[in-house]
Structures are given as C-alpha cells and as structure tokens.
C-alpha positions in Angstrom: 0.0 0.0 0.0 2.8 2.4 0.9 4.6 1.7 -2.3 1.4 2.3 -4.3 0.9 5.7 -2.6 4.5 6.6 -3.2 4.2 5.6 -6.8 1.0 7.7 -7.2 2.6 10.7 -5.5 5.7 10.4 -7.7 3.6 10.2 -10.8 1.6 13.2 -9.7 4.8 15.2 -9.1 6.3 14.2 -12.4 3.1 15.1 -14.2 3.2 18.6 -12.6 6.8 19.0 -13.5 6.1 17.9 -17.1 3.2 20.3 -17.4 5.2 23.1 -16.0 8.0 22.5 -18.5 5.5 22.0 -21.3 4.1 25.5 -20.6 7.5 27.2 -20.7 7.6 30.5 -22.6 10.7 30.6 -24.8 12.4 33.2 -26.9 14.9 32.0 -29.6 16.8 34.0 -32.3 18.0 33.1 -35.7 20.9 33.3 -36.3 21.9 32.3 -32.8 24.5 35.1 -32.3 24.6 37.7 -29.5 26.6 40.3 -31.6 25.2 41.6 -34.9 26.3 44.3 -37.2 24.5 47.2 -38.8 22.7 46.1 -42.0 22.3 42.4 -40.8 18.9 40.9 -39.8 17.7 38.8 -36.9 14.5 36.7 -36.5 12.9 36.5 -33.1 10.7 33.4 -32.4 8.3 33.4 -29.5 7.0 30.0 -28.4 4.8 28.5 -25.7 6.2 24.9 -25.7 3.6 22.2 -25.7 0.7 24.5 -26.2 0.4 24.9 -29.9 -3.4 24.9 -30.0 -3.9 27.9 -27.8 -4.5 31.4 -29.2 -1.7 33.2 -27.5 -0.9 36.7 -28.7 2.8 37.6 -28.9 4.7 40.8 -28.2 8.4 41.6 -28.1 9.7 43.7 -25.3 13.0 45.6 -25.5 14.5 46.7 -22.2 11.2 46.1 -20.6 9.1 48.2 -23.0 6.9 47.1 -25.9 9.0 47.0 -29.0 6.8 45.0 -31.4 3.1 45.0 -30.8 0.8 42.0 -30.2 -0.1 39.6 -33.0 -0.7 35.9 -33.7 2.6 35.6 -35.5 5.3 33.7 -33.6 8.2 35.1 -35.7 9.4 38.6 -36.1 12.2 39.7 -38.5 14.2 42.8 -37.9 16.0 44.1 -41.0 18.2 46.1 -41.4 19.6 46.3 -37.9 20.9 49.6 -36.6 23.0 50.4 -33.6 19.9 51.6 -31.7 18.6 48.0 -31.6 21.2 46.9 -29.0 19.4 45.9 -25.9 17.6 43.1 -23.9 14.8 41.3 -25.6 12.0 39.2 -24.2 8.7 37.7 -25.5 5.5 38.7 -23.7 2.5 36.3 -24.1 -1.2 37.1 -23.6 -4.2 34.8 -23.5 -7.4 36.2 -21.9 -6.2 37.3 -18.4 -3.1 35.1 -18.5 0.3 36.4 -19.2 3.7 34.8 -19.5 7.2 36.2 -20.0 10.0 34.3 -21.8 13.7 34.2 -21.1 15.8 37.3 -22.0 18.4 37.6 -24.7 20.7 40.5 -24.9 21.8 41.7 -28.4 24.6 44.0 -29.3 24.5 45.7 -32.7 27.9 47.1 -33.7 29.1 49.0 -36.8 30.0 47.0 -39.9 33.5 45.5 -39.1 36.7 46.1 -41.0 39.1 43.2 -40.9 42.8 43.6 -40.4 45.0 41.8 -42.9 48.5 40.7 -42.2 51.0 39.0 -44.5 54.0 36.9 -43.6 56.7 37.2 -44.7 56.4 40.6 -46.4 59.7 40.1 -48.2 59.7 36.5 -49.2 62.4 34.8 -51.3 61.3 34.2 -54.9 59.1 31.1 -55.0 58.5 31.0 -51.2 55.0 30.6 -49.6 53.2 33.6 -48.2 50.5 33.4 -45.5 47.7 35.9 -45.3 45.8 36.3 -42.1 42.4 38.1 -41.9 41.4 39.1 -38.4 37.8 40.2 -37.7 35.8 41.0 -34.6 34.0 37.9 -33.1 35.9 35.4 -35.3 33.8 32.4 -34.2 30.5 33.9 -35.1 29.9 32.3 -38.5 32.4 34.2 -40.6 33.8 32.9 -43.8 36.8 34.7 -45.4 37.3 36.0 -49.0 40.7 36.7 -50.4 41.6 39.1 -53.2 44.5 40.4 -55.3 44.5 44.2 -55.5 45.1 45.2 -59.1 46.1 48.9 -59.7 44.1 50.9 -62.2 46.3 53.1 -64.4 43.5 55.6 -65.0 42.8 56.9 -61.5 45.3 55.4 -59.0 42.6 53.1 -57.5 42.3 49.3 -57.4 40.1 46.5 -58.6 39.9 43.3 -56.6 40.2 39.8 -58.1 39.2 36.8 -56.0 42.1 34.4 -55.5 41.6 30.8 -56.7 39.9 28.7 -54.0 38.2 31.8 -52.4 35.0 32.0 -54.5 32.8 30.6 -51.7 34.9 31.8 -48.9 37.1 29.8 -46.5 36.4 28.6 -43.0 39.9 29.4 -41.9 41.1 33.0 -41.4 44.5 31.9 -43.0 45.2 31.7 -46.7 48.5 30.4 -48.1 49.9 31.5 -51.5 52.5 29.1 -52.8 55.3 30.1 -55.1 55.1 33.9 -54.7 57.4 35.2 -57.5 56.4 38.9 -57.9 55.3 41.9 -56.0 51.6 41.9 -55.3 48.9 43.6 -53.2 46.2 41.7 -51.3 43.0 42.5 -49.4 40.4 40.4 -47.6 36.9 40.6 -46.2 34.6 38.4 -44.2 31.0 37.3 -44.8 28.3 35.4 -43.0 24.6 34.5 -43.3 22.3 33.8 -46.2 22.2 36.0 -48.2 25.8 36.8 -47.4 26.5 39.9 -45.3 30.0 41.3 -46.0 32.3 43.2 -43.9 34.3 46.2 -45.3 37.4 45.3 -47.2 40.6 45.4 -45.2 43.5 47.8 -46.0 45.9 46.7 -48.7 48.9 44.7 -47.7 51.8 44.1 -50.1 54.2 41.2 -50.6 57.4 42.5 -52.1 59.7 40.5 -54.4 63.3 41.5 -54.1 64.0 40.0 -57.5 61.7 42.1 -59.6 61.7 45.8 -60.6 58.3 47.2 -60.0 56.8 49.6 -62.6 54.3 52.2 -61.5 55.7 52.1 -58.0 53.4 54.9 -56.9 50.4 52.6 -57.1 51.7 50.6 -54.2 52.1 53.4 -51.8 
C-alpha cells in the first residue's frame, strides 16, 4: 500500500513537473548570435512549448518596454539592424487574463566591421610561400573569409579586386596560403556570413614585395 501511494505521488509530481515544463515561454533567435552588425537581420521566435493549439498573442519587449506589438505571428524579423537595436529582448504572451514572459536575450549591434589583414613574410624569397591572415571581430560567429588580389588601375590610381583561386565561396579558416610567390603583389580580404551573405568592409591593402623584380608604376603601391 505504501509503495502504491509513493508511486502515485511520484507520478503526480512528475506530471506537474512535465506540465510546468510544457508551458515554458521561450524566446529564440536566428541566427543564434549575440553580436550583430549594422545592416544584418535577426529573427525572433516566441513559443509556448507544448501549447500549440492555444490562441496566445505575442509581443516583443526591448529593455522592458513594448517594441513589437501583439499579434498571432510567432516570428518577427528585424532588417536592417541599426546600432539603436542593441538591448535586452523578451517575449510577452497574452491569452485572456493570463500572461507569460520568456527568457531574456541581450543583443549587441555594432558598426560594420573592417578586418585587419597581415602578410608573412612581407619580403619572401622568390618562389616561397606567403601566409595571409584576416582578423575580424568575433571570429567564431559564423564568418567565412574571402581573399583578393589588388590590381592597380592606371587611370585613376585606384584598385580593382580579383578573387584568389579557391576563395569563391569563402574559406572557413582565417588563414590563406599562397604558394610560389614570385612577384610583388597587393592583397585585401573581407569576411562574410549569413544567407544572403552579409559582407564586412574590405581590409586595408597589404603588399608582398619581391626582391628579384623591378616594380613599374611604384606609386600605385604606396
């Protein structure tokens, strides 16, 4: 008898726990990053887990104040993001006299990043390998890297950029190795992430100098 009562009590408690979990109010974001950049987009999704059939209305709060008004849509897309969108977000749910609040997510929206490109060595021996390194803020947050040769335009002292072979779809690594460097050349990089791809600014030019070649139009490389 005692075991039966304990079993029933345990079942009752587990059922309460399950029901409490099933009614959790949840905010998720896509992409799942905490730092975004101006011009990107983010989608908020509000959910009452395990209660799909109820007619909850959804609102998004920012820093405790209503940011997006009530509606039946669970997803809200913000595009393009601006620096003023930095803040703490939360879903607010309403059904009759019942209300729920979700977890909170803090987003930071920063200015479009500009990577820093370094080359090593800068003065290689003819035919040696050269390593390019493209450093960007928040390197683990979904970035791919694109590598370009800077080609001087004789008409106006500017440059055009040509993607290096193997860089068309970006690289996961922030390092790019050029084998057999035999001439002086300029390089830039940029980073991209998301779908469609959001690109950073281009880096400043960096040059690899070949000691065995006389460079015409030297002013273009300054």
